GUGUTOR-348752 format. One line per field, with one value per atom (N, C-alpha, C): residue number from 1; x, y, z; residue in three letters; atom name. Coordinates in steps of 0.02 Angstrom, whole numbers, plus 50000, padded with zeros to 5 digits. Example, Ala and Ser with C-alpha at 12.3 -4.5 7.8 and 13.67 -1.06 7.14 Angstrom:
<nodes>
i c(1, 1, 1, 2, 2, 2)
px c(50660, 50615, 50660, 50642, 50684, 50645)
py c(49716, 49775, 49835, 49888, 49947, 50002)
pz c(50390, 50390, 50390, 50354, 50357, 50394)
aa c(ALA, ALA, ALA, SER, SER, SER)
at c(N, CA, C, N, CA, C)
</nodes>
This chain:
<nodes>
i c(1, 1, 1, 2, 2, 2, 3, 3, 3, 4, 4, 4, 5, 5, 5, 6, 6, 6, 7, 7, 7, 8, 8, 8, 9, 9, 9, 10, 10, 10, 11, 11, 11, 12, 12, 12, 13, 13, 13, 14, 14, 14, 15, 15, 15, 16, 16, 16, 17, 17, 17, 18, 18, 18, 19, 19, 19, 20, 20, 20, 21, 21, 21, 22, 22, 22, 23, 23, 23, 24, 24, 24, 25, 25, 25, 26, 26, 26, 27, 27, 27, 28, 28, 28, 29, 29, 29, 30, 30, 30, 31, 31, 31, 32, 32, 32, 33, 33, 33, 34, 34, 34, 35, 35, 35, 36, 36, 36, 37, 37, 37, 38, 38, 38, 39, 39, 39, 40, 40, 40, 41, 41, 41, 42, 42, 42, 43, 43, 43, 44, 44, 44, 45, 45, 45, 46, 46, 46, 47, 47, 47, 48, 48, 48, 49, 49, 49, 50, 50, 50, 51, 51, 51, 52, 52, 52, 53, 53, 53, 54, 54, 54, 55, 55, 55, 56, 56, 56, 57, 57, 57, 58, 58, 58, 59, 59, 59, 60, 60, 60, 61, 61, 61, 62, 62, 62, 63, 63, 63, 64, 64, 64, 65, 65, 65, 66, 66, 66, 67, 67, 67, 68, 68, 68, 69, 69, 69, 70, 70, 70, 71, 71, 71, 72, 72, 72, 73, 73, 73, 74, 74, 74, 75, 75, 75, 76, 76, 76, 77, 77, 77, 78, 78, 78, 79, 79, 79, 80, 80, 80, 81, 81, 81, 82, 82, 82, 83, 83, 83, 84, 84, 84, 85, 85, 85, 86, 86, 86, 87, 87, 87, 88, 88, 88, 89, 89, 89, 90, 90, 90, 91, 91, 91, 92, 92, 92, 93, 93, 93, 94, 94, 94, 95, 95, 95, 96, 96, 96, 97, 97, 97, 98, 98, 98, 99, 99, 99, 100, 100, 100, 101, 101, 101, 102, 102, 102, 103, 103, 103, 104, 104, 104, 105, 105, 105, 106, 106, 106, 107, 107, 107, 108, 108, 108, 109, 109, 109, 110, 110, 110, 111, 111, 111, 112, 112, 112, 113, 113, 113, 114, 114, 114, 115, 115, 115, 116, 116, 116, 117, 117, 117, 118, 118, 118, 119, 119, 119, 120, 120, 120, 121, 121, 121, 122, 122, 122, 123, 123, 123, 124, 124, 124, 125, 125, 125, 126, 126, 126, 127, 127, 127, 128, 128, 128, 129, 129, 129, 130, 130, 130, 131, 131, 131, 132, 132, 132, 133, 133, 133, 134, 134, 134, 135, 135, 135, 136, 136, 136, 137, 137, 137, 138, 138, 138, 139, 139, 139, 140, 140, 140, 141, 141, 141, 142, 142, 142, 143, 143, 143, 144, 144, 144, 145, 145, 145, 146, 146, 146, 147, 147, 147, 148, 148, 148, 149, 149, 149, 150, 150, 150, 151, 151, 151, 152, 152, 152, 153, 153, 153, 154, 154, 154, 155, 155, 155, 156, 156, 156, 157, 157, 157, 158, 158, 158, 159, 159, 159, 160, 160, 160, 161, 161, 161)
px c(51313, 51300, 51227, 51193, 51125, 51127, 51093, 51093, 51035, 51037, 50986, 50916, 50908, 50842, 50814, 50854, 50832, 50815, 50854, 50843, 50778, 50766, 50706, 50643, 50645, 50587, 50574, 50627, 50620, 50586, 50603, 50570, 50496, 50478, 50408, 50371, 50402, 50370, 50363, 50410, 50404, 50344, 50333, 50273, 50209, 50210, 50153, 50141, 50193, 50188, 50166, 50191, 50177, 50112, 50073, 50012, 49958, 49962, 49914, 49867, 49878, 49837, 49883, 49857, 49896, 49901, 49961, 49972, 50018, 50008, 50054, 50084, 50150, 50185, 50223, 50209, 50244, 50277, 50340, 50376, 50360, 50336, 50318, 50378, 50435, 50496, 50496, 50449, 50444, 50416, 50383, 50356, 50403, 50423, 50469, 50497, 50561, 50590, 50562, 50527, 50500, 50424, 50393, 50321, 50307, 50262, 50244, 50168, 50147, 50076, 50062, 50012, 49995, 49926, 49922, 49858, 49844, 49783, 49762, 49689, 49662, 49592, 49544, 49567, 49525, 49530, 49573, 49580, 49653, 49664, 49731, 49744, 49806, 49825, 49899, 49921, 49991, 50021, 50085, 50120, 50185, 50196, 50260, 50296, 50356, 50395, 50442, 50443, 50492, 50526, 50590, 50623, 50671, 50678, 50724, 50772, 50835, 50885, 50898, 50860, 50868, 50840, 50879, 50857, 50799, 50787, 50734, 50688, 50629, 50579, 50606, 50589, 50545, 50586, 50551, 50582, 50559, 50607, 50591, 50594, 50546, 50542, 50530, 50562, 50549, 50525, 50468, 50440, 50472, 50498, 50534, 50489, 50514, 50477, 50471, 50521, 50516, 50459, 50448, 50393, 50326, 50324, 50263, 50247, 50297, 50288, 50266, 50298, 50281, 50209, 50187, 50118, 50068, 50084, 50041, 50039, 50097, 50100, 50061, 50065, 50029, 49953, 49930, 49859, 49836, 49880, 49862, 49855, 49901, 49901, 49849, 49838, 49790, 49744, 49696, 49657, 49614, 49594, 49551, 49590, 49655, 49695, 49706, 49689, 49705, 49781, 49805, 49877, 49892, 49945, 49967, 50040, 50059, 50128, 50148, 50200, 50225, 50290, 50288, 50347, 50381, 50438, 50474, 50519, 50504, 50539, 50594, 50647, 50706, 50683, 50703, 50684, 50622, 50594, 50537, 50474, 50460, 50400, 50383, 50322, 50299, 50235, 50238, 50180, 50151, 50094, 50065, 50000, 49995, 49935, 49915, 49851, 49828, 49853, 49860, 49881, 49831, 49768, 49716, 49725, 49738, 49750, 49813, 49864, 49926, 49916, 49873, 49859, 49828, 49800, 49770, 49821, 49885, 49937, 49990, 49981, 50029, 49992, 50029, 50000, 49988, 49925, 49908, 49921, 49918, 49924, 49992, 50043, 50110, 50131, 50089, 50107, 50147, 50163, 50198, 50273, 50300, 50373, 50399, 50449, 50479, 50444, 50390, 50352, 50389, 50387, 50420, 50367, 50379, 50334, 50373, 50343, 50373, 50329, 50360, 50325, 50358, 50316, 50344, 50301, 50331, 50295, 50325, 50282, 50303, 50308, 50344, 50350, 50280, 50268, 50205, 50145, 50157, 50103, 50094, 50049, 50035, 50078, 50082, 50120, 50080, 50115, 50087, 50121, 50080, 50105, 50091, 50141, 50131, 50166, 50141, 50168, 50194, 50194, 50218, 50182, 50219, 50189, 50167, 50192, 50176, 50102, 50068, 49997, 49992, 49957, 49950, 49893, 49904, 49851, 49802, 49737, 49687, 49690, 49696, 49700, 49772, 49789, 49855, 49851, 49909, 49913, 49940, 49898, 49922, 49979, 50025, 50081, 50057, 50000, 49973, 49939, 49935, 49902, 49937, 50003, 50039, 50041, 50021, 50000, 49924, 49887, 49814, 49781, 49803, 49772, 49778, 49833, 49844, 49805, 49806, 49772, 49697, 49669, 49596, 49575, 49621, 49607, 49569, 49595, 49564, 49592, 49582, 49613, 49598, 49537, 49520, 49506, 49509, 49492, 49544, 49539, 49582, 49539, 49482, 49435, 49461, 49433, 49452, 49419, 49452, 49424, 49405)
py c(49862, 49792, 49785, 49734, 49720, 49677, 49701, 49661, 49611, 49563, 49510, 49537, 49588, 49619, 49646, 49683, 49711, 49655, 49603, 49548, 49512, 49496, 49459, 49502, 49564, 49608, 49625, 49634, 49647, 49590, 49528, 49470, 49468, 49484, 49486, 49541, 49599, 49654, 49641, 49606, 49587, 49542, 49494, 49451, 49493, 49543, 49588, 49627, 49655, 49694, 49650, 49589, 49544, 49505, 49517, 49479, 49494, 49552, 49567, 49625, 49658, 49717, 49777, 49834, 49895, 49911, 49920, 49935, 49994, 50029, 50081, 50059, 50059, 50037, 50096, 50112, 50167, 50140, 50153, 50131, 50181, 50155, 50197, 50201, 50223, 50222, 50273, 50321, 50366, 50329, 50272, 50230, 50172, 50137, 50080, 50063, 50045, 50032, 49971, 49927, 49867, 49867, 49926, 49931, 49967, 49937, 49965, 49974, 50029, 50041, 50018, 49976, 49947, 49971, 50001, 50026, 49993, 49965, 49935, 49956, 49933, 49949, 49919, 49871, 49839, 49872, 49921, 49955, 49965, 49979, 49993, 49952, 49933, 49895, 49910, 49886, 49895, 49826, 49820, 49757, 49770, 49731, 49731, 49667, 49675, 49617, 49595, 49530, 49498, 49446, 49434, 49385, 49341, 49281, 49232, 49210, 49204, 49181, 49106, 49074, 49001, 48966, 48922, 48893, 48845, 48812, 48761, 48772, 48742, 48744, 48712, 48735, 48788, 48854, 48908, 48974, 49009, 49041, 49075, 49150, 49186, 49259, 49286, 49342, 49376, 49446, 49464, 49531, 49577, 49632, 49677, 49730, 49762, 49817, 49876, 49884, 49936, 49922, 49859, 49840, 49849, 49835, 49847, 49922, 49963, 50036, 50058, 50030, 50048, 50030, 49971, 49952, 49997, 50016, 50063, 50131, 50154, 50217, 50212, 50155, 50144, 50147, 50116, 50117, 50188, 50226, 50296, 50339, 50330, 50370, 50347, 50282, 50252, 50203, 50228, 50184, 50132, 50144, 50097, 50049, 50056, 50018, 49946, 49895, 49826, 49817, 49781, 49770, 49696, 49680, 49612, 49605, 49545, 49530, 49477, 49492, 49445, 49415, 49351, 49315, 49286, 49314, 49290, 49234, 49174, 49113, 49096, 49136, 49131, 49124, 49073, 49065, 49021, 48996, 48952, 48988, 49047, 49084, 49134, 49160, 49212, 49188, 49185, 49168, 49233, 49253, 49317, 49307, 49340, 49335, 49405, 49412, 49476, 49484, 49546, 49559, 49528, 49532, 49503, 49428, 49392, 49320, 49305, 49345, 49335, 49341, 49389, 49399, 49337, 49292, 49232, 49183, 49192, 49145, 49178, 49241, 49274, 49304, 49321, 49350, 49425, 49443, 49513, 49559, 49532, 49574, 49607, 49577, 49605, 49644, 49647, 49678, 49629, 49647, 49600, 49600, 49652, 49656, 49596, 49562, 49505, 49439, 49440, 49378, 49338, 49272, 49227, 49192, 49192, 49160, 49107, 49049, 48996, 48982, 48976, 48960, 48897, 48847, 48785, 48763, 48721, 48697, 48631, 48581, 48518, 48529, 48486, 48491, 48490, 48538, 48546, 48558, 48579, 48592, 48667, 48682, 48750, 48767, 48832, 48854, 48844, 48824, 48818, 48873, 48912, 48967, 48952, 48960, 48952, 49009, 49024, 49079, 49055, 49102, 49089, 49028, 48984, 48924, 48874, 48880, 48835, 48833, 48887, 48892, 48897, 48849, 48846, 48891, 48924, 48960, 48907, 48921, 48871, 48848, 48894, 48875, 48879, 48836, 48843, 48900, 48920, 48976, 48948, 48947, 48921, 48963, 48930, 48965, 49017, 49004, 49049, 49111, 49118, 49177, 49243, 49241, 49303, 49311, 49369, 49431, 49440, 49389, 49394, 49419, 49394, 49412, 49487, 49518, 49589, 49631, 49610, 49647, 49648, 49595, 49590, 49599, 49618, 49630, 49572, 49512, 49452, 49438, 49485, 49481, 49420, 49394, 49339, 49275, 49279, 49219, 49206, 49148, 49130, 49107, 49141, 49123, 49142, 49111, 49125, 49190, 49225, 49285, 49273)
pz c(49218, 49233, 49258, 49236, 49257, 49320, 49373, 49434, 49433, 49480, 49482, 49490, 49531, 49543, 49477, 49440, 49376, 49326, 49325, 49278, 49294, 49357, 49375, 49369, 49393, 49386, 49313, 49274, 49203, 49167, 49184, 49154, 49170, 49232, 49252, 49214, 49208, 49173, 49098, 49068, 48997, 48986, 49032, 49026, 49030, 49072, 49080, 49015, 48987, 48925, 48866, 48864, 48808, 48815, 48866, 48878, 48826, 48794, 48741, 48756, 48811, 48828, 48833, 48814, 48822, 48896, 48921, 48992, 48999, 49054, 49075, 49141, 49145, 49205, 49233, 49296, 49329, 49392, 49398, 49459, 49514, 49570, 49628, 49675, 49648, 49688, 49745, 49743, 49801, 49861, 49848, 49901, 49916, 49863, 49870, 49801, 49795, 49729, 49693, 49727, 49694, 49690, 49696, 49687, 49621, 49582, 49517, 49515, 49484, 49472, 49400, 49392, 49328, 49308, 49249, 49224, 49157, 49151, 49088, 49075, 49021, 49005, 49057, 49097, 49147, 49216, 49223, 49288, 49306, 49369, 49394, 49456, 49466, 49525, 49541, 49597, 49618, 49631, 49615, 49625, 49662, 49715, 49750, 49728, 49700, 49679, 49735, 49747, 49790, 49747, 49757, 49714, 49753, 49727, 49756, 49702, 49719, 49671, 49678, 49723, 49732, 49670, 49639, 49575, 49579, 49636, 49639, 49699, 49695, 49747, 49811, 49867, 49890, 49895, 49878, 49880, 49944, 49979, 50041, 50029, 50058, 50052, 50122, 50138, 50201, 50185, 50213, 50204, 50256, 50234, 50278, 50309, 50360, 50391, 50342, 50297, 50246, 50197, 50182, 50137, 50173, 50237, 50276, 50275, 50287, 50285, 50215, 50163, 50094, 50076, 50097, 50083, 50119, 50181, 50217, 50182, 50157, 50120, 50055, 50023, 49961, 49973, 50027, 50044, 50063, 50093, 50110, 50048, 50001, 49940, 49889, 49885, 49838, 49875, 49914, 49957, 49921, 49860, 49824, 49779, 49775, 49728, 49753, 49712, 49730, 49731, 49780, 49789, 49783, 49746, 49736, 49755, 49777, 49791, 49739, 49701, 49650, 49675, 49691, 49714, 49652, 49633, 49575, 49598, 49576, 49598, 49548, 49552, 49508, 49435, 49400, 49330, 49322, 49377, 49374, 49352, 49380, 49364, 49418, 49413, 49458, 49493, 49558, 49599, 49625, 49597, 49615, 49654, 49712, 49753, 49776, 49789, 49815, 49887, 49907, 49976, 50024, 50008, 50051, 50060, 50005, 50010, 50050, 50040, 50076, 50152, 50171, 50243, 50275, 50235, 50264, 50291, 50273, 50296, 50340, 50355, 50400, 50459, 50510, 50570, 50559, 50550, 50536, 50596, 50656, 50715, 50722, 50692, 50698, 50636, 50586, 50522, 50481, 50419, 50376, 50385, 50417, 50427, 50466, 50438, 50471, 50458, 50421, 50407, 50353, 50360, 50313, 50271, 50206, 50158, 50121, 50112, 50073, 50013, 49955, 49893, 49865, 49850, 49822, 49763, 49721, 49663, 49640, 49630, 49600, 49524, 49490, 49417, 49386, 49341, 49305, 49351, 49412, 49459, 49472, 49517, 49538, 49599, 49614, 49672, 49736, 49788, 49855, 49897, 49932, 49972, 50045, 50087, 50159, 50195, 50253, 50292, 50359, 50406, 50473, 50502, 50533, 50562, 50510, 50449, 50394, 50377, 50391, 50374, 50298, 50267, 50195, 50170, 50113, 50080, 50053, 50059, 50042, 49969, 49923, 49853, 49829, 49782, 49751, 49700, 49676, 49629, 49563, 49511, 49446, 49419, 49385, 49354, 49304, 49274, 49222, 49250, 49316, 49345, 49329, 49323, 49307, 49232, 49207, 49238, 49240, 49218, 49213, 49277, 49334, 49398, 49412, 49390, 49401, 49350, 49288, 49235, 49243, 49271, 49279, 49352, 49396, 49467, 49498, 49489, 49517, 49586, 49631, 49697, 49738, 49737, 49781, 49743, 49677, 49639, 49586, 49558, 49503, 49444, 49436, 49383, 49315, 49265, 49197, 49173, 49128, 49099, 49028)
aa c(MET, MET, MET, ILE, ILE, ILE, ASN, ASN, ASN, ASP, ASP, ASP, CYS, CYS, CYS, GLU, GLU, GLU, LEU, LEU, LEU, LEU, LEU, LEU, GLU, GLU, GLU, GLY, GLY, GLY, SER, SER, SER, ALA, ALA, ALA, LEU, LEU, LEU, ILE, ILE, ILE, ARG, ARG, ARG, LEU, LEU, LEU, VAL, VAL, VAL, ASN, ASN, ASN, TYR, TYR, TYR, GLY, GLY, GLY, TYR, TYR, TYR, GLN, GLN, GLN, VAL, VAL, VAL, THR, THR, THR, ILE, ILE, ILE, THR, THR, THR, ARG, ARG, ARG, ALA, ALA, ALA, ASP, ASP, ASP, SER, SER, SER, ILE, ILE, ILE, HIS, HIS, HIS, PRO, PRO, PRO, SER, SER, SER, ILE, ILE, ILE, TYR, TYR, TYR, LEU, LEU, LEU, ILE, ILE, ILE, LYS, LYS, LYS, SER, SER, SER, GLU, GLU, GLU, ASN, ASN, ASN, GLY, GLY, GLY, GLN, GLN, GLN, SER, SER, SER, ALA, ALA, ALA, VAL, VAL, VAL, LEU, LEU, LEU, PHE, PHE, PHE, LYS, LYS, LYS, HIS, HIS, HIS, SER, SER, SER, LYS, LYS, LYS, LYS, LYS, LYS, PRO, PRO, PRO, LYS, LYS, LYS, SER, SER, SER, ALA, ALA, ALA, TRP, TRP, TRP, ALA, ALA, ALA, PHE, PHE, PHE, THR, THR, THR, LEU, LEU, LEU, SER, SER, SER, SER, SER, SER, GLN, GLN, GLN, GLU, GLU, GLU, ASP, ASP, ASP, TYR, TYR, TYR, ALA, ALA, ALA, LEU, LEU, LEU, ASN, ASN, ASN, ALA, ALA, ALA, LEU, LEU, LEU, HIS, HIS, HIS, SER, SER, SER, LYS, LYS, LYS, TYR, TYR, TYR, PRO, PRO, PRO, GLU, GLU, GLU, LEU, LEU, LEU, PRO, PRO, PRO, VAL, VAL, VAL, PHE, PHE, PHE, ILE, ILE, ILE, ALA, ALA, ALA, PHE, PHE, PHE, ILE, ILE, ILE, CYS, CYS, CYS, HIS, HIS, HIS, ARG, ARG, ARG, ASP, ASP, ASP, GLY, GLY, GLY, ILE, ILE, ILE, CYS, CYS, CYS, CYS, CYS, CYS, VAL, VAL, VAL, SER, SER, SER, GLU, GLU, GLU, LYS, LYS, LYS, ARG, ARG, ARG, LEU, LEU, LEU, MET, MET, MET, SER, SER, SER, VAL, VAL, VAL, ILE, ILE, ILE, SER, SER, SER, GLU, GLU, GLU, SER, SER, SER, THR, THR, THR, GLY, GLY, GLY, ILE, ILE, ILE, GLY, GLY, GLY, GLY, GLY, GLY, GLN, GLN, GLN, HIS, HIS, HIS, ILE, ILE, ILE, SER, SER, SER, VAL, VAL, VAL, SER, SER, SER, ARG, ARG, ARG, GLN, GLN, GLN, ALA, ALA, ALA, ARG, ARG, ARG, GLY, GLY, GLY, SER, SER, SER, TYR, TYR, TYR, HIS, HIS, HIS, VAL, VAL, VAL, SER, SER, SER, GLY, GLY, GLY, THR, THR, THR, GLY, GLY, GLY, ARG, ARG, ARG, GLN, GLN, GLN, GLN, GLN, GLN, MET, MET, MET, GLN, GLN, GLN, GLN, GLN, GLN, THR, THR, THR, VAL, VAL, VAL, PRO, PRO, PRO, GLN, GLN, GLN, SER, SER, SER, ASP, ASP, ASP, TRP, TRP, TRP, PRO, PRO, PRO, ARG, ARG, ARG, ILE, ILE, ILE, VAL, VAL, VAL, LEU, LEU, LEU, PHE, PHE, PHE, ASN, ASN, ASN, LEU, LEU, LEU, GLY, GLY, GLY, ASP, ASP, ASP, SER, SER, SER, HIS, HIS, HIS, GLY, GLY, GLY, GLN, GLN, GLN, THR, THR, THR)
at c(N, CA, C, N, CA, C, N, CA, C, N, CA, C, N, CA, C, N, CA, C, N, CA, C, N, CA, C, N, CA, C, N, CA, C, N, CA, C, N, CA, C, N, CA, C, N, CA, C, N, CA, C, N, CA, C, N, CA, C, N, CA, C, N, CA, C, N, CA, C, N, CA, C, N, CA, C, N, CA, C, N, CA, C, N, CA, C, N, CA, C, N, CA, C, N, CA, C, N, CA, C, N, CA, C, N, CA, C, N, CA, C, N, CA, C, N, CA, C, N, CA, C, N, CA, C, N, CA, C, N, CA, C, N, CA, C, N, CA, C, N, CA, C, N, CA, C, N, CA, C, N, CA, C, N, CA, C, N, CA, C, N, CA, C, N, CA, C, N, CA, C, N, CA, C, N, CA, C, N, CA, C, N, CA, C, N, CA, C, N, CA, C, N, CA, C, N, CA, C, N, CA, C, N, CA, C, N, CA, C, N, CA, C, N, CA, C, N, CA, C, N, CA, C, N, CA, C, N, CA, C, N, CA, C, N, CA, C, N, CA, C, N, CA, C, N, CA, C, N, CA, C, N, CA, C, N, CA, C, N, CA, C, N, CA, C, N, CA, C, N, CA, C, N, CA, C, N, CA, C, N, CA, C, N, CA, C, N, CA, C, N, CA, C, N, CA, C, N, CA, C, N, CA, C, N, CA, C, N, CA, C, N, CA, C, N, CA, C, N, CA, C, N, CA, C, N, CA, C, N, CA, C, N, CA, C, N, CA, C, N, CA, C, N, CA, C, N, CA, C, N, CA, C, N, CA, C, N, CA, C, N, CA, C, N, CA, C, N, CA, C, N, CA, C, N, CA, C, N, CA, C, N, CA, C, N, CA, C, N, CA, C, N, CA, C, N, CA, C, N, CA, C, N, CA, C, N, CA, C, N, CA, C, N, CA, C, N, CA, C, N, CA, C, N, CA, C, N, CA, C, N, CA, C, N, CA, C, N, CA, C, N, CA, C, N, CA, C, N, CA, C, N, CA, C, N, CA, C, N, CA, C, N, CA, C, N, CA, C, N, CA, C, N, CA, C, N, CA, C, N, CA, C, N, CA, C, N, CA, C, N, CA, C, N, CA, C, N, CA, C, N, CA, C, N, CA, C, N, CA, C, N, CA, C, N, CA, C, N, CA, C, N, CA, C, N, CA, C, N, CA, C, N, CA, C, N, CA, C, N, CA, C, N, CA, C, N, CA, C, N, CA, C, N, CA, C, N, CA, C, N, CA, C)
</nodes>
């Protein structure tokens, strides 16, 4: 039987594979079961998938202490690797942001464990990301960012390639 996690992550990975670039995807399950290393002709990056089964906006995500530990382990093992968090919003789409951008809406002093992230989207609009205390991310995240942002390591921008 296919579980919801496999179905949602599989859909995100299919979009990555079908984007038109040759990619190598390696599951970093020794670090965390939802972290993948992505290698393309443009470089390498890491993605942590979070998913929500809620069918409509706003989607709520909680970052766990295990994910905090996993991201620290990832940085220790691959210090130069850009890291992205891909929030899979049920069947709506994937809101992908760099770890650095995500830190702008959460309390860094306590680590990411236990932090709550909200992702919302109006019909035909971009994703809005907010963190603890409803602090909004400055820029919205276009639906079309996934997987381009990961393949081109566009950690702080959403520029066109």
